[in-house]
FIDRENSE-788940 format. One record per residue (C-alpha): x, y negated, z; chain. Coordinates in steps of 0.02 Angstrom, whole numbers. Each point is the difference from the previous one (the first is absolute). Last residue first. Layout:
X:Y:Z:A
...
//
This chain:
5312:-1276:-5947:A
105:-151:-45:A
-83:-127:-113:A
6:20:-190:A
63:-153:-99:A
-73:-135:-110:A
-166:93:-12:A
-66:38:-173:A
-172:-63:-46:A
-155:94:48:A
-109:78:-137:A
-185:1:41:A
-34:-173:-73:A
92:37:-164:A
-95:163:-30:A
-170:-87:1:A
-124:110:-93:A
76:168:38:A
55:-41:179:A
-168:-82:39:A
-104:144:-69:A
-104:49:151:A
-82:-167:36:A
35:-166:83:A
125:-138:-36:A
8:-154:111:A
131:79:114:A
120:13:-148:A
3:-187:-32:A
48:-32:181:A
127:142:-14:A
85:-81:-149:A
13:-170:90:A
71:90:155:A
126:90:-109:A
63:-166:-67:A
21:-68:177:A
91:153:67:A
-83:166:45:A
80:148:89:A
-114:116:101:A
46:87:166:A
-107:151:49:A
-16:74:176:A
21:165:96:A
144:75:-98:A
118:-13:149:A
130:-94:-102:A
-134:-118:-70:A
-77:44:-168:A
36:-87:-167:A
-96:-104:-123:A
15:-82:-174:A
-172:-35:-66:A
-109:85:-133:A
74:168:50:A
-171:84:17:A
29:36:186:A
54:-180:31:A
-149:-71:-95:A
-119:111:101:A
76:-55:166:A
-24:-182:-56:A
-184:38:-36:A
-21:89:169:A
63:-155:91:A
-150:-104:-57:A
28:-149:-111:A
31:-186:29:A
172:-4:-81:A
92:-64:153:A
-107:103:120:A
37:158:-100:A
185:-44:1:A
0:-17:189:A
-93:165:26:A
119:88:-123:A
157:-59:86:A
93:-110:-121:A
170:-13:-81:A
58:-158:-92:A
174:14:79:A
17:150:115:A
-117:60:137:A
49:111:149:A
115:-127:80:A
-112:-39:150:A
-116:133:70:A
-187:-32:16:A
-66:116:-136:A
128:131:51:A
-80:19:170:A
38:-96:159:A
0:88:172:A
-69:-118:133:A
-12:141:129:A
-184:-45:26:A
-27:-1:-188:A
76:173:-14:A
-103:60:148:A
-163:-61:-77:A
46:80:-167:A
29:166:88:A
-169:-20:84:A
-87:-22:-168:A
92:130:-102:A
-42:131:130:A
89:74:150:A
-86:146:84:A
-150:12:113:A
-80:-45:166:A
158:-27:102:A
-47:-185:19:A
183:-54:-15:A
33:105:-155:A
105:158:5:A
172:46:-69:A
28:184:-37:A
125:-6:-145:A
-132:53:-126:A
-116:-138:57:A
137:-130:-21:A
41:65:-174:A
-182:-5:-55:A
-20:-178:64:A
159:-57:-91:A
-63:79:-162:A
-166:-92:14:A
87:-163:37:A
108:19:-157:A
181:48:17:A
138:-124:-46:A
141:82:96:A
6:-154:109:A
-180:35:49:A
46:176:55:A
145:-63:105:A
-102:-142:76:A
-141:120:44:A
125:116:86:A
73:-141:101:A
-173:-57:57:A
-50:176:53:A
161:21:100:A
-33:-164:89:A
-181:50:37:A
46:172:69:A
-69:-35:175:A
-157:-76:-74:A
-58:-161:84:A
61:-106:-147:A
-122:91:-114:A
-147:-83:85:A
-148:41:112:A
50:174:49:A
-75:173:-33:A
60:143:107:A
149:115:-10:A
13:164:93:A
115:75:131:A
-13:162:97:A
40:71:171:A
-71:164:69:A
-52:42:179:A
-50:170:71:A
-106:-6:158:A
-124:143:-26:A
-115:-94:-116:A
111:-107:-109:A
57:-177:36:A
39:-79:-168:A
117:-150:6:A
-3:-119:-148:A
122:-144:-25:A
-63:-128:-126:A
114:-93:-120:A
-74:-129:-118:A
89:-144:81:A
-42:-166:82:A
-43:71:170:A
33:186:24:A
-155:107:26:A
15:135:133:A
-138:128:-24:A
-34:140:125:A
-107:147:-58:A
-84:101:138:A
-58:177:40:A
23:85:-169:A
-34:184:-33:A
-186:32:33:A
-32:-186:-26:A
62:14:-180:A
-117:145:-38:A
-151:-93:69:A
47:-156:-99:A
12:99:-161:A
-174:73:28:A
-72:-175:29:A
88:-62:-156:A
-100:127:-99:A
66:157:-85:A
-117:40:-146:A
98:-119:-112:A
157:106:22:A
159:-86:60:A
17:101:160:A
-55:161:-87:A
137:-26:-129:A
128:-36:136:A
-53:157:97:A
32:120:-143:A
36:162:96:A
-148:-32:115:A
-115:-12:-151:A
59:167:-68:A
-29:84:169:A
-174:-73:14:A
-40:61:-176:A
66:174:39:A
-107:8:157:A
-153:-53:-100:A
34:133:-133:A
25:134:131:A
-170:-43:74:A
-17:-89:165:A
-92:95:137:A
-158:-71:76:A
-80:-37:-167:A
-30:-182:-49:A
-91:-22:-166:A
-96:165:-5:A
-18:0:189:A
-84:-171:-4:A
-125:57:-131:A
-40:152:106:A
-20:-111:153:A
-122:-113:-92:A
-102:153:-49:A
-1:63:180:A
-57:-170:62:A
-140:-7:-129:A
-58:175:46:A
-5:-44:184:A
-100:-157:-36:A
-124:101:-104:A
-17:127:140:A
-32:-142:123:A
-140:-67:-110:A
-76:174:-16:A
-1:24:189:A
-85:-168:27:A
-131:44:-132:A
-33:167:88:A
-15:-82:169:A
-131:-120:-67:A
-96:138:-88:A
4:109:156:A
-71:-137:112:A
-159:-24:-100:A
-2:185:-46:A
-31:57:178:A
-65:173:-47:A
176:65:-26:A
47:-42:181:A
162:-98:10:A
158:90:55:A
57:40:-178:A
3:-185:-47:A
95:-49:156:A
125:139:-31:A
25:-56:-180:A
26:-180:54:A
134:55:124:A
84:107:-133:A
1:-148:-121:A
75:-116:130:A
134:129:38:A
42:17:-184:A
20:-190:-14:A
118:4:149:A
103:141:-77:A
10:-93:-166:A
65:-157:86:A
125:103:101:A
62:83:-159:A
19:-168:-87:A
98:-70:148:A
115:151:-3:A
27:-22:-187:A
53:-181:30:A
124:47:136:A
71:142:-106:A
20:-122:-144:A
106:-113:110:A
110:146:53:A
24:54:-183:A
49:-176:-53:A
124:-15:143:A
83:167:-41:A
22:-43:-183:A
68:-173:43:A
124:74:124:A
61:128:-128:A
18:-134:-134:A
92:-116:118:A
119:136:56:A
45:35:-182:A
28:-185:-39:A
106:-32:155:A
158:-52:-92:A
-95:-137:-97:A
-83:-77:153:A
144:-116:46:A
39:-52:-178:A
-182:-45:-27:A
3:-103:160:A
157:-92:-57:A
-79:-42:-168:A
-158:-62:85:A
101:-107:122:A
93:-87:-142:A
-152:-24:-111:A
-100:-71:146:A
143:-121:42:A
2:-73:-175:A
-188:-8:-33:A
-47:-74:167:A
70:-170:-48:A
106:-65:142:A
-27:-143:121:A
111:-111:105:A
63:-15:179:A
-37:-187:3:A
125:-96:103:A
77:-34:170:A
-136:84:101:A
-68:-100:149:A
-156:-51:-99:A
-84:167:30:A
-164:21:-94:A
60:-71:-167:A
171:82:17:A
-84:165:46:A
-86:4:-169:A
108:139:-71:A
-50:51:-176:A
-27:163:-91:A
-67:-25:-177:A
-146:49:-108:A
7:-49:-185:A
-61:-172:-51:A
-154:-88:-66:A
-129:54:128:A
119:2:145:A
28:145:119:A
119:-25:146:A
56:145:108:A
59:-54:172:A
175:28:67:A
15:75:174:A
118:-95:111:A
186:35:26:A
43:-187:-20:A
143:28:-122:A
-23:178:-65:A
-184:-28:-37:A
-110:152:14:A
-90:101:-133:A
-110:150:48:A
-172:-83:11:A
-23:-9:-189:A
135:107:-81:A
-90:57:-159:A
-58:-173:-57:A
-126:30:-141:A
-153:1:111:A
-123:122:77:A
31:48:180:A
126:104:94:A
-31:-19:187:A
59:-139:114:A
182:-29:36:A
-24:-84:168:A
61:-156:90:A
-55:-125:-132:A
-174:76:7:A
-58:135:-120:A
-142:75:107:A
67:174:-37:A
125:-14:143:A
-141:-9:127:A
-79:155:-76:A
167:90:8:A
28:-48:181:A
-175:59:43:A
31:166:-88:A
164:25:95:A
-91:-33:164:A
-131:132:-45:A
135:124:-50:A
84:-24:169:A
-167:28:87:A
-27:165:-90:A
-137:28:-127:A
-176:75:0:A
-22:-17:188:A
-128:61:126:A
-26:-143:124:A
78:-55:165:A
184:23:-41:A
39:-187:5:A
-100:-132:91:A
-13:-171:-85:A
-107:-129:89:A
-16:-185:-42:A
104:21:-156:A
156:-108:-22:A
128:138:32:A
-89:118:-121:A
3:-129:-141:A
-166:-85:-33:A
-120:55:-134:A
-47:-143:-113:A
-139:-123:40:A
-188:17:10:A
-124:-136:-45:A
-152:3:113:A
-38:-186:2:A
54:-32:-179:A
-84:-172:-3:A
11:-125:142:A
-141:-37:122:A
45:148:111:A
178:-58:18:A
124:119:-77:A
33:184:25:A
164:56:-78:A
53:117:139:A
147:97:-70:A
-41:183:-15:A
46:147:112:A
-97:-59:152:A
0:181:60:A
111:142:-59:A
15:183:47:A
152:80:-81:A
10:169:-88:A
89:-64:-156:A
-165:-3:-97:A
-73:-100:145:A
124:-141:-34:A
-103:-71:-146:A
112:-84:-130:A
9:135:-135:A
-184:43:15:A
-49:-183:-4:A
102:-24:-160:A
-92:143:-85:A
-166:-77:50:A
51:-171:-66:A
50:77:-167:A
-171:80:-15:A
-42:184:9:A
-124:94:-110:A
-135:76:109:A
-33:167:85:A
-134:7:134:A
11:98:162:A
-148:-10:119:A
22:-78:172:A
-146:-120:-16:A
-122:55:-134:A
-146:-96:79:A
98:-162:-3:A
169:-49:64:A
177:68:19:A
9:102:-161:A
156:108:-8:A
99:-40:-157:A
93:134:-100:A
115:-68:-134:A
-21:19:-188:A
132:40:-131:A
-43:-64:-175:A
178:36:-64:A
33:-178:-56:A
-86:-69:157:A
104:104:120:A
163:-47:-88:A
-50:-184:-7:A
-39:1:186:A
170:77:39:A
88:-130:-109:A
-99:-136:89:A
70:59:166:A
176:1:-72:A
153:106:40:A
-39:117:-145:A
57:167:73:A
-22:-34:186:A
-164:-83:-42:A
-52:154:-101:A
29:115:149:A
-89:-116:121:A
-155:-12:-110:A
3:187:-35:A
-11:38:187:A
-158:-106:10:A
-72:92:-151:A
44:169:77:A
-96:-41:159:A
-162:-38:-93:A
20:156:-106:A
26:111:152:A
-156:-60:91:A
26:15:188:A
46:-185:9:A
140:-18:125:A
-54:-16:179:A
-54:-142:116:A
-81:41:168:A
-145:-109:57:A
-107:143:63:A
-113:-8:-153:A
150:26:-114:A
86:-139:-97:A
59:59:-170:A
161:-46:-91:A
62:-3:-180:A
-68:-172:-42:A
-2:-121:146:A
-73:23:175:A
-136:-100:86:A
-33:-79:169:A
138:85:97:A
37:-82:168:A
86:135:103:A
184:-47:-23:A
20:-50:183:A
38:-179:-53:A
-156:7:-110:A
-109:28:153:A
75:-150:87:A
-16:-105:-156:A
-184:44:-18:A
-35:-43:181:A
96:-160:-19:A
-105:-45:-152:A
-164:38:89:A
43:-110:149:A
68:-137:-111:A
-156:2:-108:A
-115:-8:152:A
99:-144:73:A
-2:-95:-164:A
-189:23:-12:A
-19:-62:179:A
107:-151:-44:A
-123:-45:-137:A
-149:17:117:A
88:-100:136:A
37:-141:-122:A
-182:-1:-59:A
-62:-1:181:A
110:-149:40:A
-62:-95:-152:A
-182:38:42:A
24:-63:177:A
76:-163:-60:A
-142:-24:-125:A
-128:36:136:A
78:-132:111:A
11:-127:-142:A
-179:25:-58:A
-15:-15:-190:A
34:187:-23:A
-156:37:108:A
18:165:87:A
-129:129:56:A
47:118:140:A
56:171:58:A
-64:123:-129:A
59:-108:-144:A
-55:-164:-78:A
57:-134:-120:A
-106:-151:-46:A
-16:-83:-172:A
2:-187:-33:A
80:-9:-174:A
165:-79:53:A
12:94:164:A
-38:168:-82:A
134:-34:-132:A
130:-44:132:A
-40:150:108:A
11:116:-152:A
168:-73:-50:A
58:18:179:A
-40:187:-9:A
78:27:-171:A
167:-76:53:A
-7:77:174:A
-15:173:-78:A
-94:143:82:A
-167:-61:-66:A
-187:18:20:A
0:165:95:A
142:-64:111:A
-118:-140:56:A
-107:133:80:A
-173:68:-40:A
-23:-132:-133:A
-133:-130:-28:A
11:-147:-120:A
-128:-138:29:A
-96:-128:-104:A
52:61:-172:A
-59:-63:-172:A
107:-157:-3:A
83:56:-166:A
171:10:87:A
-75:119:130:A
-67:115:-137:A
167:1:-90:A
98:37:159:A
-115:149:35:A
23:66:-177:A
188:-10:22:A
-17:97:163:A
-101:134:-88:A
120:11:-148:A
145:41:116:A
162:27:-99:A
69:-177:15:A
-66:-32:175:A
150:75:88:A
35:96:161:A
-184:48:15:A
27:178:-61:A
-130:77:-115:A
-107:155:40:A
-166:-94:-9:A
28:-169:-82:A
-165:-15:-95:A
-102:-4:161:A
-80:-172:-14:A
-169:-4:92:A
-110:-152:-37:A
-134:-57:125:A
-131:-122:-67:A
-127:139:-35:A
7:52:183:A
-41:-174:61:A
135:-87:99:A
-37:-56:177:A
147:50:108:A
-87:164:42:A
-11:39:-187:A
188:-30:-18:A
35:116:146:A
-109:133:-81:A
105:-11:-159:A
154:16:111:A
-51:184:19:A
87:36:-168:A
165:-33:89:A
-48:106:150:A
-51:144:-114:A
169:-3:-90:A
96:-4:163:A
-100:150:61:A
29:95:-160:A
190:2:13:A
23:164:-95:A
-53:-32:-181:A
34:-187:-14:A
155:19:109:A
68:130:-122:A
-34:-117:-144:A
115:-127:81:A
-8:-175:74:A
-184:-18:42:A
-103:-148:-56:A
-175:-74:25:A
-37:-187:-19:A
-174:-54:55:A
-49:-161:-90:A
-142:-107:70:A
-69:-100:-145:A
-59:-181:6:A
-155:-84:73:A
52:61:171:A
161:-100:-3:A
-82:-169:-35:A
-129:45:133:A
133:12:133:A
99:140:77:A
123:-68:128:A
-125:9:145:A
-50:174:-61:A
161:71:69:A
-37:-51:179:A
-179:62:-11:A
58:159:-79:A
124:22:142:A
-137:-26:129:A
-113:127:-85:A
141:128:-5:A
39:-29:185:A
-183:27:45:A
-7:157:-106:A
157:65:83:A
-67:-43:175:A
-163:90:-34:A
90:153:-64:A
109:1:155:A
-153:-18:116:A
-87:143:-89:A
152:109:20:A
12:-38:186:A
-183:42:25:A
20:165:-90:A
153:42:106:A
-91:-48:160:A
-142:118:-43:A
//
């Protein structure tokens, strides 16, 4: 009896307190508010809360009754619940909150009701924006505790404090959850998902994928990377051979099932970089690239971190595909492939065969490869531009000259090992074909298993149930067709690439290995192939370019530590920079003194091994003429004492008579004028005194084919007083 009385008293006190609170709240609610809408904003942070936290949901929808108690009619109450399952940390992805702000801005809202201020916003920026808009357009704010007028200074202060506390509460919750996650990860027990080649069991244990084909594809990735040294090279190999990788689905109704897809280059790179394949547990393995929430690329992920920079890296915690040392070697190779100034990079397309291998002998820095649209590639040292403490520019060298030298040395090095090369090539081709045939067999075996499973399902159905039997029968037929297509493709593959090489193929490989230079220069051999061969034998090439000369000292550092010294000549800006310039000048003077034509001088210089300054070709009539003029060597036409009395050079006589030089040459050949050749035989000298000049002026006016017959006097020269010395 006392208990019933006590309960009744408590209920009476609660109702009395509720009535008093409504009276206190209603003092701020005026007619100008009641003529507008009362908006009830409903939000829960996650979908799980929407399903499980039913009491919170009911309390939020119960604010409709609170609005009715404050005086709003039921048809003037608007419930906005578009943001169910969305976090309140930002307003950008909340359509319900944006709709609320729009309604307030249009002066449609008299009061905004929320269960707690944290339901409206967890961000001080969005919260103060809402307060400001409500104050401008005359809307009230309300929660379970009170009603607030944004224009009242005390209420505004209280709202600001509550907004700051709500935001800090979110930070506290995040920190608590994050530290719990980090603590679990530090023990190596936080496993959210596993990559390709692994399966997470129901008990949390991680094992290798039980499917043999899925495991073999992961093993093939590491084998091909060790062979090619490039992640993209592995991807290209898988794509060319149509090899698919086994993916375990992590979401959806088929979660956990194995599905085979063609890989991507990013997927191959993730396999090579993930430490789990070396048996290590890793957490916080990627660089955190998260930006401010109002900036694009919010969830952008960075590269894998090195093991020492990871948040947690525990070795020997997972089943491994490779050893830890092999994993570290792979990371070093991937880092080297990025082609920075501190690494060689990988062989890429381009005419320069030594890109990434050439170093400067003066500053000991790596020389860059320069490609210009109008010139051949070259190796140049730009350290002088970046480091002003150097005394001078180290120089550049056309790639053609050094590439030819290193290529010839590489061919000499591999020539003695021709037989071993042919045997190694034969063995490597057979091993690679075995891998491909194994993948084909696994693919056929999987297709056969699917067909057997479909057959068993079809046989298990009752014969009378034709609706189900027809569907199962069509599925079985489709799988049989797929199996037949795979077997046909495999037969075609076997006809072109059998497991064992034929005798004819082995003989062809042996013949190619015995003629390595021909294979090297063949059109089918690309520059990328040549670069791979060079890198197998050559570690570095050091160039020391001498200033002002064409001499270049070349040091080849071979794999294994052997060092060889060589010298080549490069192109220079002028002939004076050539080391044999004085000898070249003397030889040109000798040949010119002998009376040789420019063409004959050029041929003699080329035969004796002299080279031009640009090193691009041999001497020609043009560059020999330039050198002769530079040396100020005078020809017979400009020498004194060559002409006697009344003797003319043909060009001078032609100018005197006003005719072309060919006409005077014709007269000399016909014997119509007295003429003789110079001692070298290069030029003609014509004799003509005053009387002869008058005759020749008359002769030049005659035209036709019968001049000598019709005018014998004009074509007959007079006798010379005396013959000049030959």
